[in-house]
Jmol script that loads the backbone (N, CA, C; Angstrom):
load data "model"
ATOM      1  N   LEU A   1      54.551 163.957  62.910  1.00  0.00           N
ATOM      2  CA  LEU A   1      53.571 164.132  63.951  1.00  0.00           C
ATOM      3  C   LEU A   1      52.169 164.365  63.354  1.00  0.00           C
ATOM      4  N   LYS A   2      52.127 165.203  62.255  1.00  0.00           N
ATOM      5  CA  LYS A   2      50.850 165.490  61.680  1.00  0.00           C
ATOM      6  C   LYS A   2      50.308 164.258  61.144  1.00  0.00           C
ATOM      7  N   GLU A   3      51.145 163.398  60.427  1.00  0.00           N
ATOM      8  CA  GLU A   3      50.579 162.172  59.691  1.00  0.00           C
ATOM      9  C   GLU A   3      50.032 161.224  60.828  1.00  0.00           C
ATOM     10  N   LYS A   4      50.665 161.146  61.948  1.00  0.00           N
ATOM     11  CA  LYS A   4      50.218 160.287  63.077  1.00  0.00           C
ATOM     12  C   LYS A   4      48.912 160.763  63.560  1.00  0.00           C
ATOM     13  N   MET A   5      48.687 162.061  63.704  1.00  0.00           N
ATOM     14  CA  MET A   5      47.422 162.552  64.110  1.00  0.00           C
ATOM     15  C   MET A   5      46.316 162.281  63.048  1.00  0.00           C
ATOM     16  N   ILE A   6      46.612 162.463  61.883  1.00  0.00           N
ATOM     17  CA  ILE A   6      45.670 162.115  60.784  1.00  0.00           C
ATOM     18  C   ILE A   6      45.182 160.621  60.897  1.00  0.00           C
ATOM     19  N   ILE A   7      46.241 159.801  61.026  1.00  0.00           N
ATOM     20  CA  ILE A   7      45.927 158.380  61.049  1.00  0.00           C
ATOM     21  C   ILE A   7      45.049 158.056  62.318  1.00  0.00           C
ATOM     22  N   MET A   8      45.374 158.628  63.439  1.00  0.00           N
ATOM     23  CA  MET A   8      44.641 158.450  64.673  1.00  0.00           C
ATOM     24  C   MET A   8      43.098 158.937  64.496  1.00  0.00           C
ATOM     25  N   CYS A   9      43.063 160.061  63.866  1.00  0.00           N
ATOM     26  CA  CYS A   9      41.616 160.543  63.523  1.00  0.00           C
ATOM     27  C   CYS A   9      40.912 159.617  62.686  1.00  0.00           C
ATOM     28  N   LEU A  10      41.520 159.076  61.593  1.00  0.00           N
ATOM     29  CA  LEU A  10      40.900 158.088  60.777  1.00  0.00           C
ATOM     30  C   LEU A  10      40.489 156.879  61.409  1.00  0.00           C
ATOM     31  N   ILE A  11      41.338 156.412  62.260  1.00  0.00           N
ATOM     32  CA  ILE A  11      41.079 155.178  63.034  1.00  0.00           C
ATOM     33  C   ILE A  11      39.894 155.391  64.015  1.00  0.00           C
ATOM     34  N   CYS A  12      39.813 156.591  64.673  1.00  0.00           N
ATOM     35  CA  CYS A  12      38.663 156.869  65.484  1.00  0.00           C
ATOM     36  C   CYS A  12      37.394 156.977  64.721  1.00  0.00           C
ATOM     37  N   LEU A  13      37.410 157.657  63.574  1.00  0.00           N
ATOM     38  CA  LEU A  13      36.210 157.787  62.697  1.00  0.00           C
ATOM     39  C   LEU A  13      35.752 156.371  62.285  1.00  0.00           C
ATOM     40  N   PHE A  14      36.709 155.539  61.909  1.00  0.00           N
ATOM     41  CA  PHE A  14      36.314 154.204  61.504  1.00  0.00           C
ATOM     42  C   PHE A  14      35.651 153.360  62.650  1.00  0.00           C
ATOM     43  N   ILE A  15      36.278 153.416  63.824  1.00  0.00           N
ATOM     44  CA  ILE A  15      35.736 152.662  64.883  1.00  0.00           C
ATOM     45  C   ILE A  15      34.386 153.182  65.362  1.00  0.00           C
ATOM     46  N   PHE A  16      34.289 154.480  65.709  1.00  0.00           N
ATOM     47  CA  PHE A  16      33.076 155.061  66.039  1.00  0.00           C
ATOM     48  C   PHE A  16      31.930 155.102  65.028  1.00  0.00           C
ATOM     49  N   GLY A  17      32.436 155.195  63.744  1.00  0.00           N
ATOM     50  CA  GLY A  17      31.393 155.065  62.747  1.00  0.00           C
ATOM     51  C   GLY A  17      30.761 153.747  62.523  1.00  0.00           C
ATOM     52  N   ASN A  18      31.592 152.722  62.721  1.00  0.00           N
ATOM     53  CA  ASN A  18      31.129 151.327  62.680  1.00  0.00           C
ATOM     54  C   ASN A  18      30.145 151.089  63.918  1.00  0.00           C
ATOM     55  N   TYR A  19      30.643 151.542  65.045  1.00  0.00           N
ATOM     56  CA  TYR A  19      29.829 151.404  66.292  1.00  0.00           C
ATOM     57  C   TYR A  19      28.456 152.000  66.092  1.00  0.00           C
ATOM     58  N   ILE A  20      28.337 153.264  65.616  1.00  0.00           N
ATOM     59  CA  ILE A  20      27.094 153.930  65.547  1.00  0.00           C
ATOM     60  C   ILE A  20      26.253 153.265  64.363  1.00  0.00           C
ATOM     61  N   CYS A  21      26.876 152.858  63.311  1.00  0.00           N
ATOM     62  CA  CYS A  21      26.127 152.172  62.257  1.00  0.00           C
ATOM     63  C   CYS A  21      25.589 150.886  62.746  1.00  0.00           C
ATOM     64  N   PHE A  22      26.284 150.087  63.491  1.00  0.00           N
ATOM     65  CA  PHE A  22      25.665 148.794  63.921  1.00  0.00           C
ATOM     66  C   PHE A  22      24.723 148.937  65.098  1.00  0.00           C
ATOM     67  N   THR A  23      24.936 149.906  66.022  1.00  0.00           N
ATOM     68  CA  THR A  23      23.932 150.098  67.103  1.00  0.00           C
ATOM     69  C   THR A  23      22.666 150.845  66.714  1.00  0.00           C
ATOM     70  N   CYS A  24      22.755 151.509  65.586  1.00  0.00           N
ATOM     71  CA  CYS A  24      21.517 152.226  65.126  1.00  0.00           C
ATOM     72  C   CYS A  24      20.516 151.250  64.510  1.00  0.00           C
ATOM     73  N   TYR A  25      21.010 150.161  64.080  1.00  0.00           N
ATOM     74  CA  TYR A  25      20.194 149.230  63.423  1.00  0.00           C
ATOM     75  C   TYR A  25      19.667 148.003  64.412  1.00  0.00           C
ATOM     76  N   LEU A  26      19.983 148.203  65.697  1.00  0.00           N
ATOM     77  CA  LEU A  26      19.471 147.189  66.646  1.00  0.00           C
ATOM     78  C   LEU A  26      18.003 147.095  66.691  1.00  0.00           C
ATOM     79  N   PRO A  27      17.224 148.287  66.643  1.00  0.00           N
ATOM     80  CA  PRO A  27      15.796 148.122  66.636  1.00  0.00           C
ATOM     81  C   PRO A  27      15.166 147.456  65.457  1.00  0.00           C
ATOM     82  N   LEU A  28      16.003 147.278  64.350  1.00  0.00           N
ATOM     83  CA  LEU A  28      15.445 146.573  63.177  1.00  0.00           C
ATOM     84  C   LEU A  28      15.897 145.068  63.192  1.00  0.00           C
ATOM     85  N   ARG A  29      16.998 144.767  63.881  1.00  0.00           N
ATOM     86  CA  ARG A  29      17.445 143.307  63.889  1.00  0.00           C
ATOM     87  C   ARG A  29      16.915 142.533  65.117  1.00  0.00           C
ATOM     88  N   TYR A  30      16.965 143.139  66.294  1.00  0.00           N
ATOM     89  CA  TYR A  30      16.610 142.432  67.549  1.00  0.00           C
ATOM     90  C   TYR A  30      15.186 141.826  67.464  1.00  0.00           C
ATOM     91  N   PRO A  31      14.161 142.502  67.011  1.00  0.00           N
ATOM     92  CA  PRO A  31      12.897 141.868  67.033  1.00  0.00           C
ATOM     93  C   PRO A  31      12.778 140.443  66.353  1.00  0.00           C
ATOM     94  N   TYR A  32      13.527 140.368  65.197  1.00  0.00           N
ATOM     95  CA  TYR A  32      13.440 139.062  64.489  1.00  0.00           C
ATOM     96  C   TYR A  32      14.333 138.075  65.162  1.00  0.00           C
ATOM     97  N   LEU A  33      15.424 138.531  65.826  1.00  0.00           N
ATOM     98  CA  LEU A  33      16.224 137.499  66.532  1.00  0.00           C
ATOM     99  C   LEU A  33      15.525 137.080  67.738  1.00  0.00           C
ATOM    100  N   ALA A  34      14.767 137.951  68.420  1.00  0.00           N
ATOM    101  CA  ALA A  34      14.021 137.593  69.626  1.00  0.00           C
ATOM    102  C   ALA A  34      12.925 136.590  69.248  1.00  0.00           C
ATOM    103  N   HIS A  35      12.303 136.784  68.039  1.00  0.00           N
ATOM    104  CA  HIS A  35      11.172 135.982  67.636  1.00  0.00           C
ATOM    105  C   HIS A  35      11.772 134.595  67.375  1.00  0.00           C
ATOM    106  N   ALA A  36      12.990 134.523  66.846  1.00  0.00           N
ATOM    107  CA  ALA A  36      13.439 133.171  66.536  1.00  0.00           C
ATOM    108  C   ALA A  36      13.973 132.485  67.787  1.00  0.00           C
ATOM    109  N   MET A  37      14.395 133.218  68.816  1.00  0.00           N
ATOM    110  CA  MET A  37      14.988 132.583  69.982  1.00  0.00           C
ATOM    111  C   MET A  37      13.878 132.188  71.025  1.00  0.00           C
ATOM    112  N   PHE A  38      12.860 133.023  71.161  1.00  0.00           N
ATOM    113  CA  PHE A  38      11.947 132.845  72.319  1.00  0.00           C
ATOM    114  C   PHE A  38      10.471 132.458  71.806  1.00  0.00           C
ATOM    115  N   GLY A  39       9.773 131.794  72.552  1.00  0.00           N
ATOM    116  CA  GLY A  39       8.434 131.401  72.107  1.00  0.00           C
ATOM    117  C   GLY A  39       7.321 132.272  72.713  1.00  0.00           C
ATOM    118  N   LEU A  40       7.531 132.735  73.970  1.00  0.00           N
ATOM    119  CA  LEU A  40       6.596 133.500  74.731  1.00  0.00           C
ATOM    120  C   LEU A  40       6.709 134.949  74.486  1.00  0.00           C
ATOM    121  N   SER A  41       5.658 135.780  74.458  1.00  0.00           N
ATOM    122  CA  SER A  41       5.693 137.163  74.334  1.00  0.00           C
ATOM    123  C   SER A  41       6.497 137.827  75.450  1.00  0.00           C
ATOM    124  N   GLU A  42       6.218 137.294  76.662  1.00  0.00           N
ATOM    125  CA  GLU A  42       6.859 137.912  77.813  1.00  0.00           C
ATOM    126  C   GLU A  42       8.433 137.687  77.789  1.00  0.00           C
ATOM    127  N   GLN A  43       8.875 136.556  77.231  1.00  0.00           N
ATOM    128  CA  GLN A  43      10.243 136.289  77.129  1.00  0.00           C
ATOM    129  C   GLN A  43      10.967 137.254  76.126  1.00  0.00           C
ATOM    130  N   VAL A  44      10.191 137.529  75.034  1.00  0.00           N
ATOM    131  CA  VAL A  44      10.720 138.441  73.998  1.00  0.00           C
ATOM    132  C   VAL A  44      10.799 139.870  74.491  1.00  0.00           C
ATOM    133  N   GLY A  45       9.817 140.326  75.313  1.00  0.00           N
ATOM    134  CA  GLY A  45       9.815 141.608  75.986  1.00  0.00           C
ATOM    135  C   GLY A  45      10.927 141.798  76.962  1.00  0.00           C
ATOM    136  N   ILE A  46      11.156 140.760  77.729  1.00  0.00           N
ATOM    137  CA  ILE A  46      12.221 140.815  78.770  1.00  0.00           C
ATOM    138  C   ILE A  46      13.606 140.806  77.954  1.00  0.00           C
ATOM    139  N   PHE A  47      13.749 140.004  76.990  1.00  0.00           N
ATOM    140  CA  PHE A  47      15.046 140.045  76.158  1.00  0.00           C
ATOM    141  C   PHE A  47      15.223 141.361  75.598  1.00  0.00           C
ATOM    142  N   LEU A  48      14.177 141.971  74.987  1.00  0.00           N
ATOM    143  CA  LEU A  48      14.386 143.300  74.370  1.00  0.00           C
ATOM    144  C   LEU A  48      14.716 144.334  75.436  1.00  0.00           C
ATOM    145  N   GLY A  49      13.996 144.306  76.622  1.00  0.00           N
ATOM    146  CA  GLY A  49      14.237 145.327  77.626  1.00  0.00           C
ATOM    147  C   GLY A  49      15.610 145.197  78.320  1.00  0.00           C
ATOM    148  N   LEU A  50      16.201 143.977  78.365  1.00  0.00           N
ATOM    149  CA  LEU A  50      17.460 143.834  79.083  1.00  0.00           C
ATOM    150  C   LEU A  50      18.627 143.888  78.179  1.00  0.00           C
ATOM    151  N   SER A  51      18.503 143.445  76.961  1.00  0.00           N
ATOM    152  CA  SER A  51      19.645 143.265  76.033  1.00  0.00           C
ATOM    153  C   SER A  51      20.034 144.557  75.321  1.00  0.00           C
ATOM    154  N   ILE A  52      19.050 145.488  75.104  1.00  0.00           N
ATOM    155  CA  ILE A  52      19.398 146.719  74.430  1.00  0.00           C
ATOM    156  C   ILE A  52      19.676 147.800  75.343  1.00  0.00           C
ATOM    157  N   HIS A  53      20.737 148.589  75.256  1.00  0.00           N
ATOM    158  CA  HIS A  53      21.088 149.636  76.327  1.00  0.00           C
ATOM    159  C   HIS A  53      20.226 150.845  76.369  1.00  0.00           C
ATOM    160  N   ASP A  54      19.979 151.420  75.303  1.00  0.00           N
ATOM    161  CA  ASP A  54      19.208 152.647  75.236  1.00  0.00           C
ATOM    162  C   ASP A  54      17.707 152.452  75.307  1.00  0.00           C
ATOM    163  N   THR A  55      17.073 153.236  76.072  1.00  0.00           N
ATOM    164  CA  THR A  55      15.628 153.107  76.350  1.00  0.00           C
ATOM    165  C   THR A  55      14.910 153.404  75.088  1.00  0.00           C
ATOM    166  N   SER A  56      15.289 154.348  74.265  1.00  0.00           N
ATOM    167  CA  SER A  56      14.497 154.729  73.008  1.00  0.00           C
ATOM    168  C   SER A  56      14.771 153.586  71.981  1.00  0.00           C
ATOM    169  N   GLN A  57      15.889 152.865  72.028  1.00  0.00           N
ATOM    170  CA  GLN A  57      16.092 151.852  71.097  1.00  0.00           C
ATOM    171  C   GLN A  57      15.310 150.585  71.545  1.00  0.00           C
ATOM    172  N   VAL A  58      15.091 150.334  72.859  1.00  0.00           N
ATOM    173  CA  VAL A  58      14.244 149.304  73.286  1.00  0.00           C
ATOM    174  C   VAL A  58      12.856 149.500  72.884  1.00  0.00           C
ATOM    175  N   MET A  59      12.340 150.786  72.980  1.00  0.00           N
ATOM    176  CA  MET A  59      10.841 151.037  72.547  1.00  0.00           C
ATOM    177  C   MET A  59      10.825 150.905  71.037  1.00  0.00           C
ATOM    178  N   ALA A  60      11.809 151.236  70.250  1.00  0.00           N
ATOM    179  CA  ALA A  60      11.784 151.157  68.823  1.00  0.00           C
ATOM    180  C   ALA A  60      11.737 149.708  68.432  1.00  0.00           C
ATOM    181  N   ALA A  61      12.609 148.924  69.124  1.00  0.00           N
ATOM    182  CA  ALA A  61      12.567 147.402  68.811  1.00  0.00           C
ATOM    183  C   ALA A  61      11.314 146.774  69.183  1.00  0.00           C
ATOM    184  N   ALA A  62      10.666 147.205  70.315  1.00  0.00           N
ATOM    185  CA  ALA A  62       9.479 146.561  70.781  1.00  0.00           C
ATOM    186  C   ALA A  62       8.287 147.001  69.917  1.00  0.00           C
ATOM    187  N   LEU A  63       8.367 148.238  69.456  1.00  0.00           N
ATOM    188  CA  LEU A  63       7.296 148.666  68.535  1.00  0.00           C
ATOM    189  C   LEU A  63       7.493 147.954  67.140  1.00  0.00           C
ATOM    190  N   THR A  64       8.702 147.801  66.731  1.00  0.00           N
ATOM    191  CA  THR A  64       8.913 146.958  65.485  1.00  0.00           C
ATOM    192  C   THR A  64       8.485 145.581  65.654  1.00  0.00           C
ATOM    193  N   TYR A  65       8.684 144.900  66.756  1.00  0.00           N
ATOM    194  CA  TYR A  65       8.223 143.688  67.072  1.00  0.00           C
ATOM    195  C   TYR A  65       6.708 143.596  67.044  1.00  0.00           C
ATOM    196  N   ARG A  66       5.994 144.507  67.611  1.00  0.00           N
ATOM    197  CA  ARG A  66       4.552 144.543  67.622  1.00  0.00           C
ATOM    198  C   ARG A  66       3.996 144.736  66.228  1.00  0.00           C
ATOM    199  N   GLU A  67       4.574 145.562  65.469  1.00  0.00           N
ATOM    200  CA  GLU A  67       4.070 145.672  64.031  1.00  0.00           C
ATOM    201  C   GLU A  67       4.431 144.399  63.258  1.00  0.00           C
ATOM    202  N   ALA A  68       5.537 143.799  63.454  1.00  0.00           N
ATOM    203  CA  ALA A  68       5.921 142.642  62.584  1.00  0.00           C
ATOM    204  C   ALA A  68       5.089 141.389  63.011  1.00  0.00           C
ATOM    205  N   PHE A  69       4.898 141.246  64.266  1.00  0.00           N
ATOM    206  CA  PHE A  69       4.296 140.031  64.704  1.00  0.00           C
ATOM    207  C   PHE A  69       2.928 140.219  65.427  1.00  0.00           C
ATOM    208  N   ASP A  70       2.401 141.445  65.424  1.00  0.00           N
ATOM    209  CA  ASP A  70       1.086 141.727  65.933  1.00  0.00           C
ATOM    210  C   ASP A  70       1.046 141.199  67.454  1.00  0.00           C
ATOM    211  N   ASP A  71       1.946 141.811  68.305  1.00  0.00           N
ATOM    212  CA  ASP A  71       2.013 141.336  69.647  1.00  0.00           C
ATOM    213  C   ASP A  71       2.211 142.494  70.624  1.00  0.00           C
ATOM    214  N   GLU A  72       1.106 142.878  71.258  1.00  0.00           N
ATOM    215  CA  GLU A  72       1.045 144.012  72.152  1.00  0.00           C
ATOM    216  C   GLU A  72       1.790 143.645  73.494  1.00  0.00           C
ATOM    217  N   VAL A  73       1.713 142.350  73.930  1.00  0.00           N
ATOM    218  CA  VAL A  73       2.326 141.998  75.164  1.00  0.00           C
ATOM    219  C   VAL A  73       3.799 142.152  75.243  1.00  0.00           C
ATOM    220  N   ALA A  74       4.489 141.812  74.166  1.00  0.00           N
ATOM    221  CA  ALA A  74       5.881 142.009  74.117  1.00  0.00           C
ATOM    222  C   ALA A  74       6.275 143.454  74.191  1.00  0.00           C
ATOM    223  N   LEU A  75       5.571 144.297  73.615  1.00  0.00           N
ATOM    224  CA  LEU A  75       5.765 145.781  73.726  1.00  0.00           C
ATOM    225  C   LEU A  75       5.606 146.256  75.185  1.00  0.00           C
ATOM    226  N   LYS A  76       4.561 145.821  75.843  1.00  0.00           N
ATOM    227  CA  LYS A  76       4.362 146.254  77.210  1.00  0.00           C
ATOM    228  C   LYS A  76       5.389 145.662  78.151  1.00  0.00           C
ATOM    229  N   THR A  77       5.798 144.413  77.990  1.00  0.00           N
ATOM    230  CA  THR A  77       6.803 143.785  78.759  1.00  0.00           C
ATOM    231  C   THR A  77       8.083 144.485  78.623  1.00  0.00           C
ATOM    232  N   ALA A  78       8.531 144.703  77.365  1.00  0.00           N
ATOM    233  CA  ALA A  78       9.747 145.380  77.209  1.00  0.00           C
ATOM    234  C   ALA A  78       9.809 146.746  77.831  1.00  0.00           C
ATOM    235  N   ALA A  79       8.753 147.531  77.837  1.00  0.00           N
ATOM    236  CA  ALA A  79       8.748 148.893  78.282  1.00  0.00           C
ATOM    237  C   ALA A  79       8.713 148.780  79.886  1.00  0.00           C
ATOM    238  N   VAL A  80       8.096 147.843  80.482  1.00  0.00           N
ATOM    239  CA  VAL A  80       8.146 147.674  81.912  1.00  0.00           C
ATOM    240  C   VAL A  80       9.525 147.157  82.398  1.00  0.00           C
ATOM    241  N   THR A  81      10.046 146.282  81.586  1.00  0.00           N
ATOM    242  CA  THR A  81      11.370 145.700  81.903  1.00  0.00           C
ATOM    243  C   THR A  81      12.454 146.765  81.892  1.00  0.00           C
ATOM    244  N   LYS A  82      12.542 147.615  80.833  1.00  0.00           N
ATOM    245  CA  LYS A  82      13.528 148.599  80.730  1.00  0.00           C
ATOM    246  C   LYS A  82      13.366 149.673  81.756  1.00  0.00           C
ATOM    247  N   LEU A  83      12.105 150.165  81.955  1.00  0.00           N
ATOM    248  CA  LEU A  83      11.996 151.144  83.008  1.00  0.00           C
ATOM    249  C   LEU A  83      12.163 150.722  84.390  1.00  0.00           C
ATOM    250  N   THR A  84      11.904 149.475  84.694  1.00  0.00           N
ATOM    251  CA  THR A  84      12.187 148.929  86.027  1.00  0.00           C
ATOM    252  C   THR A  84      13.723 148.862  86.172  1.00  0.00           C
ATOM    253  N   ARG A  85      14.502 148.409  85.112  1.00  0.00           N
ATOM    254  CA  ARG A  85      15.979 148.440  85.080  1.00  0.00           C
ATOM    255  C   ARG A  85      16.479 149.834  85.372  1.00  0.00           C
ATOM    256  N   ASN A  86      15.975 150.787  84.715  1.00  0.00           N
ATOM    257  CA  ASN A  86      16.430 152.125  84.901  1.00  0.00           C
ATOM    258  C   ASN A  86      16.191 152.659  86.357  1.00  0.00           C
ATOM    259  N   VAL A  87      15.007 152.380  86.864  1.00  0.00           N
ATOM    260  CA  VAL A  87      14.716 152.734  88.244  1.00  0.00           C
ATOM    261  C   VAL A  87      15.719 152.201  89.233  1.00  0.00           C
ATOM    262  N   PHE A  88      15.956 150.911  89.069  1.00  0.00           N
ATOM    263  CA  PHE A  88      16.813 150.152  89.982  1.00  0.00           C
ATOM    264  C   PHE A  88      18.250 150.727  89.812  1.00  0.00           C
ATOM    265  N   LEU A  89      18.592 150.903  88.529  1.00  0.00           N
ATOM    266  CA  LEU A  89      19.958 151.685  88.408  1.00  0.00           C
ATOM    267  C   LEU A  89      20.042 152.970  89.051  1.00  0.00           C
ATOM    268  N   ALA A  90      18.987 153.715  88.968  1.00  0.00           N
ATOM    269  CA  ALA A  90      19.073 155.102  89.562  1.00  0.00           C
ATOM    270  C   ALA A  90      19.083 155.019  91.083  1.00  0.00           C
ATOM    271  N   THR A  91      18.638 153.936  91.673  1.00  0.00           N
ATOM    272  CA  THR A  91      18.739 153.738  93.211  1.00  0.00           C
ATOM    273  C   THR A  91      19.959 153.041  93.543  1.00  0.00           C
ATOM    274  N   VAL A  92      20.392 152.023  92.860  1.00  0.00           N
ATOM    275  CA  VAL A  92      21.524 151.256  93.284  1.00  0.00           C
ATOM    276  C   VAL A  92      22.810 151.880  93.094  1.00  0.00           C
ATOM    277  N   ILE A  93      23.043 152.596  92.077  1.00  0.00           N
ATOM    278  CA  ILE A  93      24.322 153.222  91.778  1.00  0.00           C
ATOM    279  C   ILE A  93      24.714 154.273  92.893  1.00  0.00           C
ATOM    280  N   PRO A  94      23.826 155.218  93.299  1.00  0.00           N
ATOM    281  CA  PRO A  94      24.178 156.105  94.424  1.00  0.00           C
ATOM    282  C   PRO A  94      24.466 155.285  95.642  1.00  0.00           C
ATOM    283  N   ALA A  95      23.746 154.245  95.942  1.00  0.00           N
ATOM    284  CA  ALA A  95      23.870 153.462  97.156  1.00  0.00           C
ATOM    285  C   ALA A  95      25.228 152.874  97.119  1.00  0.00           C
ATOM    286  N   LEU A  96      25.747 152.322  96.079  1.00  0.00           N
ATOM    287  CA  LEU A  96      27.006 151.649  95.953  1.00  0.00           C
ATOM    288  C   LEU A  96      28.113 152.644  96.018  1.00  0.00           C
ATOM    289  N   ALA A  97      27.905 153.916  95.451  1.00  0.00           N
ATOM    290  CA  ALA A  97      28.907 155.055  95.541  1.00  0.00           C
ATOM    291  C   ALA A  97      28.972 155.350  97.027  1.00  0.00           C
ATOM    292  N   TRP A  98      27.944 155.476  97.724  1.00  0.00           N
ATOM    293  CA  TRP A  98      27.921 155.908  99.183  1.00  0.00           C
ATOM    294  C   TRP A  98      28.662 154.729  99.979  1.00  0.00           C
ATOM    295  N   HIS A  99      28.236 153.556  99.663  1.00  0.00           N
ATOM    296  CA  HIS A  99      28.986 152.429 100.389  1.00  0.00           C
ATOM    297  C   HIS A  99      30.473 152.368 100.172  1.00  0.00           C
ATOM    298  N   SER A 100      30.784 152.583  99.011  1.00  0.00           N
ATOM    299  CA  SER A 100      32.251 152.572  98.509  1.00  0.00           C
ATOM    300  C   SER A 100      32.965 153.639  99.223  1.00  0.00           C
ATOM    301  N   ARG A 101      32.415 154.797  99.344  1.00  0.00           N
ATOM    302  CA  ARG A 101      32.940 156.021 100.072  1.00  0.00           C
ATOM    303  C   ARG A 101      33.164 155.737 101.502  1.00  0.00           C
ATOM    304  N   THR A 102      32.112 155.219 102.119  1.00  0.00           N
ATOM    305  CA  THR A 102      32.184 154.929 103.546  1.00  0.00           C
ATOM    306  C   THR A 102      33.241 153.793 103.888  1.00  0.00           C
ATOM    307  N   THR A 103      33.251 152.859 103.022  1.00  0.00           N
ATOM    308  CA  THR A 103      34.268 151.752 103.242  1.00  0.00           C
ATOM    309  C   THR A 103      35.615 152.181 103.029  1.00  0.00           C
ATOM    310  N   THR A 104      35.880 153.043 101.943  1.00  0.00           N
ATOM    311  CA  THR A 104      37.191 153.586 101.700  1.00  0.00           C
ATOM    312  C   THR A 104      37.603 154.574 102.742  1.00  0.00           C
ATOM    313  N   THR A 105      36.676 155.320 103.301  1.00  0.00           N
ATOM    314  CA  THR A 105      37.002 156.237 104.421  1.00  0.00           C
ATOM    315  C   THR A 105      37.417 155.549 105.721  1.00  0.00           C
ATOM    316  N   ALA A 106      36.615 154.529 105.920  1.00  0.00           N
ATOM    317  CA  ALA A 106      36.905 153.749 107.180  1.00  0.00           C
ATOM    318  C   ALA A 106      38.192 153.042 107.073  1.00  0.00           C
ATOM    319  N   SER A 107      38.542 152.386 105.829  1.00  0.00           N
ATOM    320  CA  SER A 107      39.864 151.728 105.736  1.00  0.00           C
ATOM    321  C   SER A 107      41.022 152.635 105.679  1.00  0.00           C
ATOM    322  N   SER A 108      40.800 153.852 105.156  1.00  0.00           N
ATOM    323  CA  SER A 108      41.947 154.703 104.999  1.00  0.00           C
ATOM    324  C   SER A 108      42.265 155.338 106.375  1.00  0.00           C
ATOM    325  N   SER A 109      41.318 155.426 107.311  1.00  0.00           N
ATOM    326  CA  SER A 109      41.583 155.914 108.649  1.00  0.00           C
ATOM    327  C   SER A 109      42.217 154.893 109.490  1.00  0.00           C
ATOM    328  N   SER A 110      41.969 153.502 109.220  1.00  0.00           N
ATOM    329  CA  SER A 110      42.586 152.548 110.073  1.00  0.00           C
ATOM    330  C   SER A 110      44.017 152.318 109.532  1.00  0.00           C
ATOM    331  N   SER A 111      44.269 152.408 108.305  1.00  0.00           N
ATOM    332  CA  SER A 111      45.606 152.166 107.726  1.00  0.00           C
ATOM    333  C   SER A 111      46.076 153.493 107.022  1.00  0.00           C
ATOM    334  N   SER A 112      46.753 154.272 107.671  1.00  0.00           N
ATOM    335  CA  SER A 112      47.269 155.523 107.160  1.00  0.00           C
ATOM    336  C   SER A 112      48.302 155.399 106.073  1.00  0.00           C
ATOM    337  N   SER A 113      49.031 154.325 106.095  1.00  0.00           N
ATOM    338  CA  SER A 113      50.131 154.185 105.124  1.00  0.00           C
ATOM    339  C   SER A 113      49.614 153.838 103.712  1.00  0.00           C
ATOM    340  N   LEU A 114      48.485 153.086 103.624  1.00  0.00           N
ATOM    341  CA  LEU A 114      47.942 152.732 102.333  1.00  0.00           C
ATOM    342  C   LEU A 114      46.538 153.396 102.179  1.00  0.00           C
ATOM    343  N   SER A 115      46.569 154.615 101.629  1.00  0.00           N
ATOM    344  CA  SER A 115      45.326 155.268 101.458  1.00  0.00           C
ATOM    345  C   SER A 115      45.000 155.213  99.944  1.00  0.00           C
ATOM    346  N   SER A 116      43.780 154.936  99.654  1.00  0.00           N
ATOM    347  CA  SER A 116      43.382 154.919  98.192  1.00  0.00           C
ATOM    348  C   SER A 116      42.754 156.203  97.871  1.00  0.00           C
ATOM    349  N   PRO A 117      42.894 156.782  96.693  1.00  0.00           N
ATOM    350  CA  PRO A 117      42.235 158.082  96.295  1.00  0.00           C
ATOM    351  C   PRO A 117      40.798 157.928  96.128  1.00  0.00           C
ATOM    352  N   ILE A 118      40.131 159.018  96.534  1.00  0.00           N
ATOM    353  CA  ILE A 118      38.636 159.092  96.448  1.00  0.00           C
ATOM    354  C   ILE A 118      38.358 160.076  95.434  1.00  0.00           C
ATOM    355  N   ILE A 119      37.467 159.650  94.447  1.00  0.00           N
ATOM    356  CA  ILE A 119      37.043 160.492  93.348  1.00  0.00           C
ATOM    357  C   ILE A 119      36.075 161.520  93.944  1.00  0.00           C
ATOM    358  N   ARG A 120      36.366 162.838  93.691  1.00  0.00           N
ATOM    359  CA  ARG A 120      35.441 163.852  94.099  1.00  0.00           C
ATOM    360  C   ARG A 120      34.970 164.657  93.052  1.00  0.00           C
TER     361      ARG A 120
END
end "model"
wireframe off; spacefill off
backbone 0.3
color backbone group
């Protein structure tokens, strides 16, 4: 049992270590990838703002792009894109949760034999 626990710990360290290693370098790789893929500064900014998950990494990638290619428009576009996405997520997710709860409550009251659990 102890050997299995050690093996599982090593597997977890390997998986999460690789994940952290590769995602920490996104701000360094994405600006060059975006420059190769897109021609317009706005397209680069939208790509950076939507394709990178963490807001701080988006800003780091956009700042790297600005320094590497002297492009302020891509930085501003990436910032606005990411912050707009965050605002919409902050409003849409609670609305979807409320809708799901009201739909689940209505369906469970109409069919008492098939009730789905509600996360509380």
